[in-house]
TIDRENDREN-860846 format. One line per field, with one value per atom (N, C-alpha, C, CB): y, x, z; residue number from 1. Coordinates in steps of 0.001 Angstrom, whole numbers, padded with zeros to 6 digits. Atoms other than C-alpha are relative to their C-alpha. Glycine has a CB too. Example, Ala and Ser with C-alpha at 12.3 -4.5 7.8 and 13.67 -1.06 7.14 Angstrom:
y [-001190; -004500; 001200; 000027; -001190; -001060; 001090; 000462]
x [000890; 012300; 000900; -000992; -000820; 013670; -000770; 000414]
z [000000; 007800; 000000; 001246; -000060; 007140; 000730; -001415]
num [1; 1; 1; 1; 2; 2; 2; 2]
//
This chain:
y [-001436; -001992; 000552; 000634; -000503; -001603; -000089; -000769; 000144; -002716; 000825; -001448; -000818; -000268; -000754; 000608; 000806; -002989; 000306; -001528; -000520; -000980; -000766; 001435; 000740; -002870; -001354; -000192; 001297; -006215; 000168; -000687; -000253; -004742; 000270; 001183; -000319; -003315; -001250; 001057; 001224; -006619; -000989; -000658; 000904; -008649; 000456; -000071; -000533; -006377; -000189; 001488; 000198; -006568; -001451; 000408; 001428; -010364; -000386; -000864; 000314; -010548; 000526; 000588; -000591; -008207; -000759; 001482; 000742; -010148; -001345; -000213; 001321; -013421; 000008; -000538; -000038; -012344; 001284; -000142; -001282; -009138; 000989; -000193; -000941; -007261; -000387; 001298; 000426; -009152; -000915; -000715; 000917; -010919; 000519; -001285; -000571; -008593; 001185; 000424; -001143; -006192; 000095; 001300; -000200; -004738; 000133; 001232; 000023; -004994; 001354; -000978; -001328; -001257; 000671; 000878; -000549; -000834; 000236; 001269; -000265; -000711; -000681; -000438; 000685; -003220; 000816; -001393; -000814; -000934; 001328; 000252; -001237; 002153; -000250; 000565; 000351; 000413; -000205; -001267; 000196; -000668; 001340; -000917; -001305; 002876; 000773; 000824; -000663; 004190; -000546; -000180; 000609; 001715; 000472; -001547; -000447; 002695; 001490; -000254; -001413; 006409; 000175; 000762; -000064; 005856; -000405; -000910; 000407; 003992; 001138; -001241; -001120; 006934; 001136; 000517; -001065; 009389; -000318; 000226; 000406; 007386; -000042; -001353; 000038; 007523; 001230; -000103; -001143; 009759; 001083; -000429; -001128; 013172; 000049; 001282; -000118; 012750; -001178; 000126; 001158; 009681; 000432; -001151; -000298; 009953; -000843; -000278; 000707; 009045; 000099; 000550; -000180; 009716; -001291; 000472; 001267; 006059; -000551; -001023; 000476; 005021; 000808; 000035; -000810; 007953; -000323; 001493; 000412; 006934; -001330; -000115; 001284; 003424; 000206; -000922; -000317; 004870; 000579; 001002; -000587; 006926; -001078; 001067; 001097; 003788; -000827; -000905; 000753; 001942; 000765; -000293; -000811; 004819; 000038; 001425; 000037; 004857; -001322; 000227; 001308; 001119; -000024; -001147; -000048; 001669; 000844; 000535; -000883; 004543; -000658; 001341; 000687; 002513; -001091; -000599; 001065; -000411; 000594; -000882; -000631; 001908; 000463; 001188; -000439; 003383; -001195; 000797; 001219; -000114; -000572; -001058; 000545; -001259; 000886; -000137; -000904; 001850; -000228; 001468; 000260; 001153; -001304; -000049; 001288; -002476; 000107; -001054; -000157; -001484; 000755; 000737; -000772; 001103; -000865; 001234; 000850; -001411; -001018; -000710; 000988; -004070; 000633; -000657; -000680; -001582; 000351; 001267; -000397; -000284; -001211; 000755; 001205; -003788; -000521; -001085; 000474; -004836; 000937; -000127; -000974; -001630; -000119; 001421; 000125; -002014; -001283; 000030; 001264; -005628; 000116; -001147; -000152; -004637; 000915; 000550; -000982; -001704; -000586; 001273; 000542; -003638; -000854; -000808]
x [-000109; -004581; -001132; -000020; 001151; -007996; 000210; -001250; -000266; -006619; 001191; 000231; -001144; -003741; 001315; -000213; -001219; -001185; 000720; -000326; -000559; 000686; 001218; 000358; -001201; 003967; -000378; 000946; 000451; 002217; -000704; -000940; 000702; 000025; 000984; -000962; -000989; 003007; 000748; 000987; -000738; 004875; -000878; 000542; 000924; 001824; -000208; -001356; 000187; 001248; 001258; -000374; -001248; 004931; 000137; 001203; -000107; 004911; -001000; -000234; 001028; 001668; 000386; -001350; -000388; 002933; 001168; 000370; -001164; 006190; -000383; 001010; 000388; 004342; -000401; -001131; 000511; 002755; 000400; -001517; -000429; 004645; -001160; 000582; 001107; 001537; -001255; 000437; 001192; -000869; -000857; 000398; 000921; -003944; -000562; 000679; 000489; -004714; -000884; 001176; 000885; -007632; -000366; 000656; 000344; -008170; 001241; -000874; -001259; -004518; 000398; -000116; -000356; -004119; 001073; -001223; -001046; -001198; -000438; 000490; 000546; -003419; 000774; -001429; -000720; -001312; 001207; 000440; -001154; 001755; -000436; 000879; 000507; -000302; -000441; -001170; 000399; -001782; 001220; -000867; -001224; 001671; 000661; 000989; -000618; 002981; -000784; 000072; 000807; 000074; 000330; -001501; -000351; 000875; 001378; -000031; -001359; 004550; 000027; 000965; 000080; 003672; -000544; -000876; 000530; 001601; 001082; -001244; -001104; 004537; 001008; 000697; -000937; 006801; -000552; 000323; 000614; 004352; 000035; -001439; -000014; 004419; 001404; -000645; -001375; 008242; 000318; 000986; -000502; 010112; 000462; 001170; -000320; 010900; 001464; -000354; -001418; 014697; 000531; 000792; -000391; 014741; 000153; -001046; -000218; 016179; -000962; 001487; 000999; 013374; 000291; -001387; -000360; 015227; -000196; 001451; 000117; 015508; -001422; 000945; 001385; 012011; -000900; -000570; 000798; 010522; 000346; 000217; -000395; 012517; -000658; 001546; 000672; 011080; -001481; 000162; 001416; 007548; -000157; -000545; 000062; 008228; 000145; 001092; -000198; 009468; -001284; 001178; 001260; 006259; -001066; -000499; 000988; 004117; 000295; -000029; -000368; 006055; -000403; 001504; 000427; 005426; -001510; 000439; 001454; 001732; -000455; -000600; 000357; 001567; 000316; 000743; -000365; 003381; -001003; 001411; 000977; 000986; -001331; -000178; 001268; -002015; 000035; -000303; -000120; -000745; -000039; 001305; -000009; -000113; -001404; 000940; 001363; -003620; -000910; -000563; 000835; -005224; 000238; 000282; -000306; -003440; -000645; 001527; 000604; -004575; -001511; 000349; 001459; -008170; -000389; -000530; 000319; -008147; 000136; 000920; -000217; -006733; -001119; 001370; 001085; -009282; -001312; -000169; 001241; -012138; -000018; -000178; -000052; -011019; -000119; 001299; 000101; -010573; -001435; 000944; 001386; -014034; -000924; -000471; 000844; -015608; 000156; 000340; -000244; -013985; -000612; 001508; 000584; -015106; -001508; 000366; 001468; -018708; -000420; -000533; 000342; -018692; 000206; 000836; -000348; -017112; -001093; 001266]
z [-000093; 032409; 000864; -001396; -000739; 033991; 001512; -000396; -001425; 037360; 000442; 000343; -000345; 037272; 000000; 001324; 000066; 036609; -001313; 000115; 001240; 033992; -000474; 000170; 000401; 034039; -000595; 001203; 000515; 033575; -001341; 001010; 001261; 030838; -001127; 000149; 001029; 028953; -000434; 000509; 000332; 029146; -000762; 001275; 000697; 028083; -001440; 000737; 001351; 025096; -000845; 000059; 000732; 024127; -000443; 000863; 000333; 024263; -001093; 001258; 000996; 022282; -001376; 000423; 001286; 019561; -000614; 000175; 000511; 019270; -000598; 001110; 000489; 018667; -001464; 000824; 001374; 015396; -000711; -000005; 000556; 014604; -000042; -001406; -000100; 015670; -000746; -000477; 000752; 013396; 000852; -001310; -000665; 014697; 001308; 000249; -001255; 017597; -000327; 000931; 000245; 017601; -001464; 000458; 001402; 014171; -000878; -000150; 000770; 013055; -000561; -001134; 000501; 012689; 000839; -000049; -000846; 015064; 001424; -000573; -001326; 018120; 001124; 000048; -001066; 020055; 000444; -000460; -000363; 019933; 000619; -001229; -000590; 020698; 001435; -000834; -001368; 023755; 000888; 000001; -000789; 024909; 000311; -000752; -000249; 024501; 001071; -001312; -001028; 026606; 001390; -000296; -001292; 029390; 000451; -000095; -000354; 029271; 000384; -001179; -000378; 029408; 001413; -000987; -001363; 032544; 000991; 000154; -000865; 034082; 000177; -000575; -000079; 033255; 000859; -001400; -000786; 034789; 001494; -000454; -001406; 038022; 000598; 000144; -000499; 038318; 000845; -001166; -000767; 040723; -000977; 000956; 000877; 039299; -000428; 000685; 000316; 039304; -000818; 001272; 000806; 037035; -001454; 000127; 001420; 033510; -000841; -000412; 000808; 031126; -001491; 000286; 001407; 027884; -000794; -000121; 000725; 026824; 000012; 000595; 000022; 027976; -000934; 001393; 000936; 026030; -001442; 000261; 001354; 022966; -000351; -000116; 000232; 023365; -000307; 001222; 000254; 023531; -001405; 001064; 001341; 020404; -001066; -000175; 000952; 018614; -000138; 000450; 000042; 019557; -000780; 001427; 000725; 018292; -001495; 000559; 001416; 015031; -000633; -000169; 000528; 014590; -000186; 000944; 000106; 015278; -001173; 001276; 001118; 012801; -001337; 000113; 001248; 010141; -000329; 000103; 000247; 010582; -000412; 001248; 000361; 010446; -001451; 000934; 001399; 007175; -000941; -000211; 000824; 005783; -000138; 000606; 000027; 006706; -000838; 001431; 000813; 005192; -001477; 000351; 001408; 001915; -000436; -000235; 000356; 001930; -000136; 001044; 000060; 002647; -001257; 001253; 001214; -000146; -001249; -000113; 001171; -002640; -000108; 000076; 000035; -001685; -000434; 001371; 000345; -001903; -001485; 000854; 001406; -005288; -000915; -000295; 000818; -006652; -000032; 000530; -000054; -005472; -000768; 001457; 000676; -006743; -001509; 000463; 001442; -010158; -000546; -000297; 000464; -010413; -000119; 000951; 000051; -009675; -001136; 001330; 001029; -012092; -001380; 000164; 001326; -014974; -000582; 000079]
num [1; 1; 1; 1; 2; 2; 2; 2; 3; 3; 3; 3; 4; 4; 4; 4; 5; 5; 5; 5; 6; 6; 6; 6; 7; 7; 7; 7; 8; 8; 8; 8; 9; 9; 9; 9; 10; 10; 10; 10; 11; 11; 11; 11; 12; 12; 12; 12; 13; 13; 13; 13; 14; 14; 14; 14; 15; 15; 15; 15; 16; 16; 16; 16; 17; 17; 17; 17; 18; 18; 18; 18; 19; 19; 19; 19; 20; 20; 20; 20; 21; 21; 21; 21; 22; 22; 22; 22; 23; 23; 23; 23; 24; 24; 24; 24; 25; 25; 25; 25; 26; 26; 26; 26; 27; 27; 27; 27; 28; 28; 28; 28; 29; 29; 29; 29; 30; 30; 30; 30; 31; 31; 31; 31; 32; 32; 32; 32; 33; 33; 33; 33; 34; 34; 34; 34; 35; 35; 35; 35; 36; 36; 36; 36; 37; 37; 37; 37; 38; 38; 38; 38; 39; 39; 39; 39; 40; 40; 40; 40; 41; 41; 41; 41; 42; 42; 42; 42; 43; 43; 43; 43; 44; 44; 44; 44; 45; 45; 45; 45; 46; 46; 46; 46; 47; 47; 47; 47; 48; 48; 48; 48; 49; 49; 49; 49; 50; 50; 50; 50; 51; 51; 51; 51; 52; 52; 52; 52; 53; 53; 53; 53; 54; 54; 54; 54; 55; 55; 55; 55; 56; 56; 56; 56; 57; 57; 57; 57; 58; 58; 58; 58; 59; 59; 59; 59; 60; 60; 60; 60; 61; 61; 61; 61; 62; 62; 62; 62; 63; 63; 63; 63; 64; 64; 64; 64; 65; 65; 65; 65; 66; 66; 66; 66; 67; 67; 67; 67; 68; 68; 68; 68; 69; 69; 69; 69; 70; 70; 70; 70; 71; 71; 71; 71; 72; 72; 72; 72; 73; 73; 73; 73; 74; 74; 74; 74; 75; 75; 75; 75; 76; 76; 76; 76; 77; 77; 77; 77; 78; 78; 78; 78; 79; 79; 79; 79; 80; 80; 80; 80; 81; 81; 81; 81; 82; 82; 82; 82; 83; 83; 83; 83; 84; 84; 84; 84; 85; 85; 85; 85; 86; 86; 86; 86; 87; 87; 87; 87; 88; 88; 88; 88; 89; 89; 89; 89; 90; 90; 90; 90; 91; 91; 91; 91]
//
């Protein structure tokens, strides 16, 4: 992404996320799908003005929803772990 190779970045991120269903990359909070959606948005911004972007925008929205769902899942897991550890120390 740093070299402006947005299509390659989006495809690399998609392939990486598919390998482990998004787990094992970064901090596992949905960041891989959020990064892919950012790359795809830049690609859309670079398109000609008369191109239909309805489906590509729906794909970006789907990626953001996956990222948001993973972030919510991770927050719940972190809260449960913290509460369990805290309760064990207090008991």
